[in-house]
Z-matrix of the N, CA and C atoms (Angstrom, degrees):
N
C 1 1.462
C 2 1.538 1 111.01
N 3 1.352 2 116.32 1 -39.66
C 4 1.463 3 119.92 2 178.94
C 5 1.523 4 110.85 3 -64.78
N 6 1.344 5 115.50 4 -37.02
C 7 1.467 6 120.10 5 179.39
C 8 1.522 7 110.74 6 -63.41
N 9 1.328 8 116.93 7 -41.65
C 10 1.460 9 121.14 8 178.24
C 11 1.532 10 110.62 9 -62.36
N 12 1.331 11 117.02 10 -41.39
C 13 1.462 12 121.42 11 178.84
C 14 1.517 13 111.96 12 -62.20
N 15 1.333 14 116.84 13 -41.22
C 16 1.464 15 120.75 14 178.68
C 17 1.527 16 111.03 15 -65.66
N 18 1.327 17 116.05 16 -42.74
C 19 1.473 18 120.31 17 179.37
C 20 1.527 19 110.17 18 -62.84
N 21 1.331 20 117.01 19 -42.55
C 22 1.460 21 121.50 20 179.19
C 23 1.529 22 110.78 21 -63.43
N 24 1.325 23 116.88 22 -44.64
C 25 1.463 24 121.25 23 179.98
C 26 1.518 25 111.02 24 -61.72
N 27 1.334 26 116.96 25 -45.90
C 28 1.461 27 121.17 26 179.83
C 29 1.524 28 110.61 27 -63.74
N 30 1.315 29 116.77 28 -40.80
C 31 1.469 30 120.87 29 179.41
C 32 1.524 31 111.42 30 -61.48
N 33 1.330 32 116.38 31 -45.39
C 34 1.467 33 120.47 32 179.70
C 35 1.525 34 111.30 33 -64.00
N 36 1.335 35 116.81 34 -39.54
C 37 1.467 36 120.58 35 178.30
C 38 1.529 37 111.02 36 -63.86
N 39 1.337 38 116.51 37 -41.82
C 40 1.468 39 119.81 38 179.21
C 41 1.530 40 111.53 39 -65.85
N 42 1.327 41 116.93 40 -39.47
C 43 1.469 42 120.47 41 177.57
C 44 1.525 43 109.90 42 -61.59
N 45 1.339 44 117.01 43 -45.04
C 46 1.464 45 121.11 44 179.38
C 47 1.525 46 110.96 45 -62.89
N 48 1.331 47 116.48 46 -41.92
C 49 1.460 48 120.90 47 -179.62
C 50 1.525 49 111.45 48 -62.86
N 51 1.338 50 116.70 49 -50.01
C 52 1.457 51 119.67 50 -178.48
C 53 1.529 52 111.96 51 -67.35
N 54 1.330 53 117.16 52 -31.57
C 55 1.470 54 119.84 53 176.28
C 56 1.516 55 110.33 54 -64.26
N 57 1.340 56 116.30 55 -42.32
C 58 1.464 57 120.95 56 179.40
C 59 1.518 58 110.68 57 -63.90
N 60 1.333 59 116.60 58 -44.31
C 61 1.468 60 120.44 59 179.40
C 62 1.520 61 110.72 60 -63.17
N 63 1.329 62 116.93 61 -39.99
C 64 1.468 63 121.18 62 -178.94
C 65 1.525 64 111.35 63 -63.44
N 66 1.334 65 117.73 64 -34.98
C 67 1.467 66 121.51 65 -179.26
C 68 1.520 67 111.30 66 -77.49
N 69 1.309 68 117.33 67 -23.19
C 70 1.456 69 121.18 68 -173.43
C 71 1.507 70 108.35 69 104.56
N 72 1.316 71 116.34 70 132.18
C 73 1.459 72 119.39 71 -173.05
C 74 1.518 73 111.79 72 -84.08
N 75 1.326 74 117.75 73 -41.77
C 76 1.459 75 119.84 74 179.96
C 77 1.515 76 109.88 75 -127.05
N 78 1.307 77 115.34 76 161.22
C 79 1.461 78 120.02 77 179.92
C 80 1.520 79 110.34 78 -93.38
N 81 1.325 80 118.69 79 155.87
C 82 1.455 81 120.94 80 175.43
C 83 1.522 82 110.76 81 -64.56
N 84 1.320 83 117.16 82 152.51
C 85 1.463 84 121.22 83 179.29
C 86 1.525 85 110.27 84 -62.61
N 87 1.313 86 116.19 85 137.28
C 88 1.457 87 121.17 86 175.29
C 89 1.509 88 114.88 87 75.23
N 90 1.322 89 118.08 88 23.43
C 91 1.460 90 120.49 89 -179.30
C 92 1.517 91 112.85 90 -65.61
N 93 1.322 92 116.22 91 160.20
C 94 1.459 93 121.46 92 178.32
C 95 1.523 94 110.09 93 -93.28
N 96 1.314 95 117.06 94 132.27
C 97 1.457 96 120.40 95 179.58
C 98 1.525 97 110.66 96 -87.71
N 99 1.310 98 114.97 97 143.23
C 100 1.452 99 121.02 98 -178.51
C 101 1.518 100 108.94 99 -133.29
N 102 1.307 101 117.96 100 168.43
C 103 1.458 102 121.04 101 -179.37
C 104 1.517 103 108.87 102 -144.43
N 105 1.318 104 116.10 103 163.14
C 106 1.455 105 120.77 104 -178.23
C 107 1.516 106 112.43 105 -63.19
N 108 1.323 107 116.81 106 151.94
C 109 1.463 108 121.50 107 -177.08
C 110 1.522 109 112.51 108 -61.18
N 111 1.332 110 117.46 109 -25.87
C 112 1.460 111 118.86 110 -177.89
C 113 1.527 112 112.99 111 -76.59
N 114 1.313 113 116.74 112 -7.19
C 115 1.466 114 118.54 113 177.58
C 116 1.525 115 109.28 114 -72.34
N 117 1.325 116 116.05 115 143.32
C 118 1.469 117 118.90 116 -179.92
C 119 1.527 118 110.23 117 -97.14
N 120 1.321 119 116.51 118 -174.21
C 121 1.465 120 121.11 119 -175.64
C 122 1.516 121 112.86 120 -61.13
N 123 1.316 122 117.14 121 -29.20
C 124 1.460 123 119.36 122 -177.99
C 125 1.523 124 110.94 123 -62.09
N 126 1.323 125 116.60 124 -41.12
C 127 1.458 126 119.65 125 177.93
C 128 1.522 127 110.59 126 -65.87
N 129 1.327 128 115.08 127 -41.96
C 130 1.457 129 119.75 128 -179.39
C 131 1.525 130 110.93 129 -59.91
N 132 1.325 131 116.51 130 -43.73
C 133 1.457 132 120.40 131 179.42
C 134 1.522 133 111.19 132 -66.36
N 135 1.313 134 116.70 133 -40.43
C 136 1.464 135 120.04 134 179.02
C 137 1.524 136 110.28 135 -60.63
N 138 1.312 137 115.61 136 -42.76
C 139 1.462 138 119.65 137 177.00
C 140 1.526 139 111.51 138 -64.82
N 141 1.315 140 116.65 139 -42.71
C 142 1.455 141 121.75 140 -173.94
C 143 1.525 142 112.31 141 -59.38
N 144 1.316 143 116.66 142 -29.19
C 145 1.454 144 119.72 143 -176.51
C 146 1.533 145 112.97 144 -97.98
N 147 1.331 146 116.09 145 13.66
C 148 1.464 147 119.25 146 176.35
C 149 1.527 148 109.79 147 -64.51
N 150 1.297 149 117.72 148 137.73
C 151 1.460 150 119.91 149 174.18
C 152 1.524 151 109.28 150 -134.60
N 153 1.303 152 117.24 151 170.02
C 154 1.456 153 121.73 152 -176.65
C 155 1.521 154 110.87 153 -56.39
N 156 1.304 155 115.66 154 132.84
C 157 1.457 156 121.42 155 -179.59
C 158 1.506 157 108.96 156 167.20
N 159 1.297 158 116.74 157 -179.50
C 160 1.455 159 120.56 158 179.62
C 161 1.516 160 109.68 159 -65.43
N 162 1.319 161 116.68 160 130.60
C 163 1.455 162 119.80 161 179.85
C 164 1.522 163 111.06 162 -68.49
N 165 1.326 164 116.17 163 -24.31
C 166 1.462 165 119.82 164 178.63
C 167 1.528 166 110.94 165 -70.47
N 168 1.315 167 117.11 166 -17.53
C 169 1.465 168 119.65 167 178.70
C 170 1.523 169 108.61 168 -152.18
N 171 1.325 170 116.85 169 81.36
C 172 1.461 171 121.07 170 178.72
C 173 1.524 172 109.93 171 -90.44
N 174 1.320 173 117.19 172 155.38
C 175 1.459 174 121.15 173 177.66
C 176 1.520 175 109.80 174 -116.64
N 177 1.304 176 116.66 175 150.79
C 178 1.460 177 122.07 176 -176.10
C 179 1.522 178 109.08 177 -131.68
N 180 1.318 179 116.04 178 137.10
C 181 1.455 180 120.61 179 -175.09
C 182 1.519 181 112.65 180 -76.34
N 183 1.320 182 117.71 181 -37.43
C 184 1.460 183 119.62 182 -176.33
C 185 1.518 184 110.63 183 -160.75
N 186 1.298 185 115.89 184 150.00
C 187 1.460 186 122.08 185 173.44
C 188 1.515 187 106.94 186 -133.92
N 189 1.329 188 116.51 187 116.66
C 190 1.464 189 121.26 188 -177.67
C 191 1.526 190 111.80 189 51.14
N 192 1.332 191 116.24 190 39.52
C 193 1.451 192 120.35 191 175.67
C 194 1.518 193 114.64 192 83.88
N 195 1.322 194 117.71 193 -4.31
C 196 1.464 195 120.85 194 -179.30
C 197 1.522 196 110.24 195 -95.79
N 198 1.329 197 116.12 196 152.33
C 199 1.451 198 119.97 197 170.40
C 200 1.515 199 107.85 198 -67.18
N 201 1.335 200 117.00 199 132.44
C 202 1.469 201 118.48 200 -174.27
C 203 1.518 202 112.24 201 -142.34
N 204 1.318 203 116.32 202 49.77
C 205 1.461 204 119.05 203 177.98
C 206 1.520 205 111.59 204 -65.78
N 207 1.331 206 116.97 205 -12.16
C 208 1.451 207 120.69 206 -179.43
C 209 1.515 208 114.44 207 -84.45
N 210 1.332 209 118.43 208 0.20
C 211 1.466 210 120.54 209 -179.93
C 212 1.507 211 110.23 210 -77.94
N 213 1.311 212 116.46 211 130.03
C 214 1.467 213 121.64 212 176.13
C 215 1.520 214 108.90 213 -129.03
N 216 1.324 215 116.00 214 135.55
C 217 1.459 216 120.07 215 169.67
C 218 1.523 217 106.15 216 -102.52
N 219 1.301 218 117.44 217 120.71
C 220 1.459 219 120.23 218 -177.28
C 221 1.520 220 109.58 219 -116.28
N 222 1.294 221 115.17 220 125.53
C 223 1.462 222 120.45 221 -176.64
C 224 1.516 223 110.48 222 -83.56
N 225 1.310 224 115.59 223 130.32
C 226 1.460 225 119.88 224 177.71
C 227 1.520 226 109.01 225 -82.46
N 228 1.317 227 116.03 226 115.60
C 229 1.453 228 120.74 227 174.30
C 230 1.521 229 115.72 228 81.71
N 231 1.318 230 119.61 229 1.53
C 232 1.464 231 121.38 230 177.40
C 233 1.520 232 108.96 231 -120.72
N 234 1.318 233 117.03 232 134.06
C 235 1.456 234 119.21 233 -175.86
C 236 1.524 235 114.65 234 -125.47
N 237 1.330 236 118.51 235 -15.46
C 238 1.459 237 119.39 236 -172.20
C 239 1.525 238 114.39 237 -112.90
N 240 1.315 239 117.71 238 12.97
C 241 1.471 240 120.12 239 179.27
C 242 1.522 241 108.71 240 -77.36
N 243 1.334 242 116.78 241 131.13
C 244 1.463 243 118.80 242 -171.07
C 245 1.518 244 114.71 243 -105.64
N 246 1.334 245 119.03 244 -24.62
C 247 1.463 246 118.30 245 179.93
C 248 1.518 247 111.18 246 -157.62
N 249 1.328 248 115.49 247 175.95
C 250 1.463 249 120.72 248 -171.38
C 251 1.527 250 113.41 249 -70.64
N 252 1.315 251 117.97 250 -8.22
C 253 1.462 252 119.97 251 -178.45
C 254 1.535 253 112.33 252 -96.06
N 255 1.320 254 118.00 253 -3.21
C 256 1.465 255 119.27 254 -176.83
C 257 1.528 256 111.46 255 -127.30
N 258 1.301 257 116.84 256 29.25
C 259 1.457 258 120.46 257 -177.89
C 260 1.525 259 112.07 258 -80.80
N 261 1.304 260 115.20 259 156.59
C 262 1.456 261 121.42 260 177.96
C 263 1.527 262 110.31 261 -98.69
N 264 1.328 263 117.66 262 160.57
C 265 1.462 264 120.78 263 176.12
C 266 1.505 265 109.68 264 -144.69
N 267 1.340 266 122.02 265 156.53
C 268 1.471 267 123.07 266 -6.92
C 269 1.521 268 109.87 267 -63.70
N 270 1.287 269 117.90 268 158.55
C 271 1.445 270 121.48 269 -164.98
C 272 1.521 271 110.59 270 -140.01
N 273 1.325 272 116.83 271 116.17
C 274 1.460 273 120.25 272 -179.08
C 275 1.524 274 109.26 273 -90.46
N 276 1.302 275 116.73 274 125.97
C 277 1.459 276 121.39 275 -175.57
C 278 1.524 277 110.59 276 -121.23
N 279 1.315 278 115.15 277 137.54
C 280 1.458 279 120.56 278 172.37
C 281 1.524 280 107.22 279 -106.57
N 282 1.318 281 116.82 280 123.22
C 283 1.461 282 121.88 281 178.57
C 284 1.522 283 107.70 282 -105.38
N 285 1.308 284 116.50 283 122.88
C 286 1.460 285 120.16 284 -177.13
C 287 1.522 286 109.72 285 -124.26
N 288 1.309 287 116.52 286 127.93
C 289 1.458 288 121.43 287 177.50
C 290 1.518 289 109.69 288 -109.60
N 291 1.322 290 116.27 289 124.62
C 292 1.466 291 120.39 290 179.22
C 293 1.520 292 111.76 291 -114.30
N 294 1.322 293 117.12 292 10.19
C 295 1.459 294 121.72 293 -179.74
C 296 1.529 295 109.18 294 -80.49
N 297 1.321 296 116.84 295 121.10
C 298 1.467 297 121.00 296 -177.00
C 299 1.522 298 112.79 297 -61.42
N 300 1.342 299 117.73 298 -29.48
C 301 1.455 300 120.39 299 -178.12
C 302 1.526 301 111.90 300 -68.16
N 303 1.338 302 116.20 301 -28.39
C 304 1.459 303 120.12 302 -179.59
C 305 1.523 304 110.48 303 -95.07
N 306 1.311 305 116.17 304 -18.32
C 307 1.464 306 127.22 305 -175.96
C 308 1.522 307 110.13 306 84.05
N 309 1.325 308 116.72 307 123.44
C 310 1.468 309 121.57 308 -176.13
C 311 1.524 310 111.63 309 -59.79
N 312 1.306 311 116.64 310 135.39
C 313 1.457 312 120.86 311 178.93
C 314 1.520 313 109.57 312 -164.42
N 315 1.311 314 115.76 313 164.51
C 316 1.458 315 121.50 314 -179.54
C 317 1.523 316 109.15 315 -128.52
N 318 1.321 317 116.35 316 133.79
C 319 1.459 318 121.58 317 178.75
C 320 1.523 319 108.28 318 -126.85
N 321 1.313 320 116.93 319 147.58
C 322 1.458 321 120.34 320 177.04
C 323 1.517 322 110.08 321 -130.88
N 324 1.328 323 115.67 322 142.95
C 325 1.456 324 119.83 323 177.10
C 326 1.519 325 109.82 324 -164.19
N 327 1.321 326 116.89 325 160.77
C 328 1.453 327 121.86 326 174.61
C 329 1.526 328 109.13 327 -92.19
N 330 1.332 329 116.40 328 129.32
C 331 1.458 330 121.85 329 177.02
C 332 1.515 331 109.15 330 -107.18
N 333 1.309 332 116.61 331 150.92
C 334 1.453 333 120.80 332 179.95
C 335 1.523 334 109.72 333 -133.87
N 336 1.315 335 115.97 334 139.99
C 337 1.455 336 120.09 335 172.09
C 338 1.522 337 106.87 336 -84.15
N 339 1.319 338 117.33 337 123.97
C 340 1.471 339 120.48 338 -169.86
C 341 1.524 340 113.84 339 -101.39
N 342 1.330 341 118.60 340 1.53
C 343 1.466 342 119.73 341 -177.71
C 344 1.520 343 110.01 342 -74.88
């Protein structure tokens, strides 16, 4: 039974590895970021004001005209990405707003580099 479990675990790991390689491991430098159609303007604005910095704690100048220093994009499972030109895909992002004027909330979505 233990042997079957090991074989199953190894098989799943290999499938995940080859799937990642098939999609492409890294994005080209300077790629354009895109988001799902269901995202509204607030997400678009949050993305638009992204600047170089730690992806685990990005800062945004404005969202829909509001001050939004409380916006953070937090990468799930990635810790060493340094700027928007070296991101991996597909990429799950958690967007968190802590600005009282916009009302605190958390959104999640998959982002893709489309270049």
